N, C-alpha and C positions, 0 to 999 in steps of 0.2 A: 535578489529576493523581491517578491511582489506582495503587495497587501491591497486587498479590496475591503472597503468599509461596508458595514451593514446598512441597509436602508432603514432609517429610523434609529431608535435607541438600541444599542448593542447589548446583548445579554451574555455573550461569550465569544471566544475566539476559536477558530478551527485551523489547525495546521494540516495541510494535505501533503503526504509523501507519496509520490507516484511510483508506478511499477518500473521494472527494467525496460530499457530500449525506447521508452516513449518520452513524453514531455508534458509540462503543466497545461498546455493549451487543450489537451484532450479532456480536461476537466472544466471547460468553460461553462457547460450546462450546470454542473454540480455547484460551481462557485456562485453562479447567479441564484440558484435555489437557496443556498446557505445565506447569501446576502439578504434575500427577500425574507428569509426566516428569522432575521435578527442576529446574524453571526458575522463578525469580521472574519476574513480568510487570509491566511499567510501561506504562501507556497513558493516554490522555485524549481528549476530543473536540477536534478542531481548532477554531480560532476560527470563530464563526458557526455551529457545528454542535452538535447535541445539545439536550437539554431545557433546559439552563441558558441557552443563547443566546437562545431565544425568537424566533429569526429564521425566516422562511419564504422569504426571497429572499437569495441569496448575492452579496455585493458586496465581500467581504473582500479586501484586498491580499494577494498571494501571499507577500510578505515576512513578513507576520504568521504565515502557516503555517510558513515556514522557521524563524523565531525560536522558535515553539512546539515544533517537532520537536527543535531543539537543546536546549531546556530539558528535554524528556523524557530526552534522552540524558545530559545533565549529572546529572540526578537518578539515573538508573540506574547511572552510573559510581560513585556514592557507596558502592555495595555492595562495591566492590573485587573483583568477580567478572568473568569473561569476559563480554562484552556482544555480543549479536546484535541487529540491527535488522531487523524484519520490516515491509515496506511493501507495501500492496496498492493497486492502481489509482493514483489520484492520490497516495496516500501513498508509493508506490514512486517515482513521478516526483519528488516533493519531495526524497526522500533522495538520489536520483541527482543532482539539481541541486546539493545541498549537497556531495556527494563531488567534483564537478567544481570546486568552489571551495576546499575545504579537506580536510585529513585528519582522520578521526574515529577515536578510539581504540577500535576495535571488533574483535572476533574474526572477524566475518563478517556478511554481509548476505543476506537472503532477499527477493527481489522477485517479486511475483505480479501478472500482468496489468497492467503499467505503462501509463499513458496517455502514449504517444509519438506516436500518430497515431490520430485518432478515426474509427472506422468508423461510429458512430452520431452524427450531428450534431444540434444543437438543433432544427432544422426543415429542411424541404426548401428553405427560402430562406436557409440558413446562409451561402451565398456572399456575401450582401449585408450580413452582420453588421458588417463593418468600416466600412460606410457609415452605419450606424444610430447614433442617439444613444447615448452611453456609459451612460446611466441607463435605457435601455429594457429592460423585462423580457422574457425569453424562457424557454421551458420546454425543458430538455434532454430531458425526457420519458423518463427511464430507469426502467422499471418493474421490479418484482421478478421478473416472468416473463422478462425479458430477461437477468437476472443469474444465475439458477439454475434447474435442473430439479427442485429439491427441493420437493415439495408441502408438507412441514412448514413450510418457510420462507414459503410463500405464506400459510399460515394465521397464522403468528406475526407477520409483518410487513406484511400486506396493508393494514392501517389504521394504520400506524406514523406518528404525528403528528410525530415528530422527523426524518422523512426528507422532504427536499424537493429537487427538481432544478430549481427556478426560480432563474434567474440574471439578472444584468444583462449587457448586451453587453460592457462593459469587462472584466468578469470573464473572459468567454470569450476575448477578445482576449489577455488576459494569459496564459491557459492556452496558446493557440496559440503565443505568443512563447516561453514556457518550453520547450515541446516542441521547437520549432525550434532553440532554443539548445542543448538537450541533444544532439540528433541531429547538429548541425553542429560540435560541439566537437571539436577535433582532438586535443588531448592526452588521454592515458589517465588514469584515476583511479589512485590509489596501489594497489599490489599487495595485495589482500586477498581472501579466499575469498568467492565469490558463488554463490548458487543463484538462478537465474532460472527460473520456471515459469509456463506459460500454459495456457489451455484451447483445444482444437482448434476449438470452435464458439463462441468469444468473439464476442458480438454488439455489444460496446461499443468495443473498441479493436482495432487491426490488430496482431496478435501478431508479424508478421514484423519489425516495427520493434524489438521487444524483443530478438529474436535478433541482429539486425543490430548493435544497440548493444553487446551483450555481446561479440560477436566483434571489435569494434573496440578493446576494452580489452586492454591487455597484462598479462594476469593469469596467474599460475602455477597457480592452482587455481580452477576454476569448473565449474558444472554447468548444463545447460539441459534442461528437460523440458517437452514439450508433451503435455498429458493428453488422450487420445482421448475424444471426445464431450463433454467438460466445457465449461461456459459460463464466464462472466467470474469469478464469485465462487467460487473454488476451495474455500474453506473452508466454503462453504454447500452444496456439491454432495452428492448421495447417496454419492459415493465419498470423502467428506472424511476418513474414517478412514485410507484409503490415502494420501491427500495428506499428512496429518499425519505418518504414519510415515516418509514420504520426507523431510520437513523435519527431523524429529527425527534421522534417520540422518545427514543432512548436518551438523547441529550437533555430534553426537557424534563424527563423524569429525574435524571441525575441532578439537574439544577434545582428542582423542587426539594430534593432530599438535602441539598446544601443550604436550603432556606431562602432561595431566590423566588421571587414572584414571576411566573412565566405567563 
């Protein structure tokens, strides 16, 4: 686990749950923006991800991801400050899955580009994945060019050794089962402020499912934003400054509603 402290007096804590195949270092810019904005940040690499895992093929059980996210939240709660959880891609999906099972003591949640229905499948033969051996390796083949239009990101992460979209078929089956479970869940999560935002030109996930899920919840406060032209990785896009300001405004508004002076 890693924790970065806010510059100056902290007003809240943000837990960042990253997407599949990547690692927390891809959020360095966002972490610094949050710190400057007065937020402590807690994050870490999901099991099997990042340089410390040494893995190139993902076969981790999804329950290990869930347990890891809950540990991050427990650590962040020790600061006794309002807590926001920011999940991106699969990270958002994992948090949504937890919320359908239990109540988390958080001020609000920010979900970006959740994986609820995959637009980009591991291969053109993905329809037969369920019939293949559980240990067979396939490449989801999600490239940096599919995630963002930001050329600086191409340069920085083109040869990222800690990024791998190679999975085993059992991993993908578990992903499909989790997405189906989340979308078919009838009961609403507990009433808590949520910001859901997606990219209009997301090449990875079907953003219509994100909006559909949000509208099914019985929430008294929520926001939905579809960013024009943006790809999947909203916090890596050329417009990421605007994206951050939108997120910060959401959190500040929630804090004001809780009685905090922002």
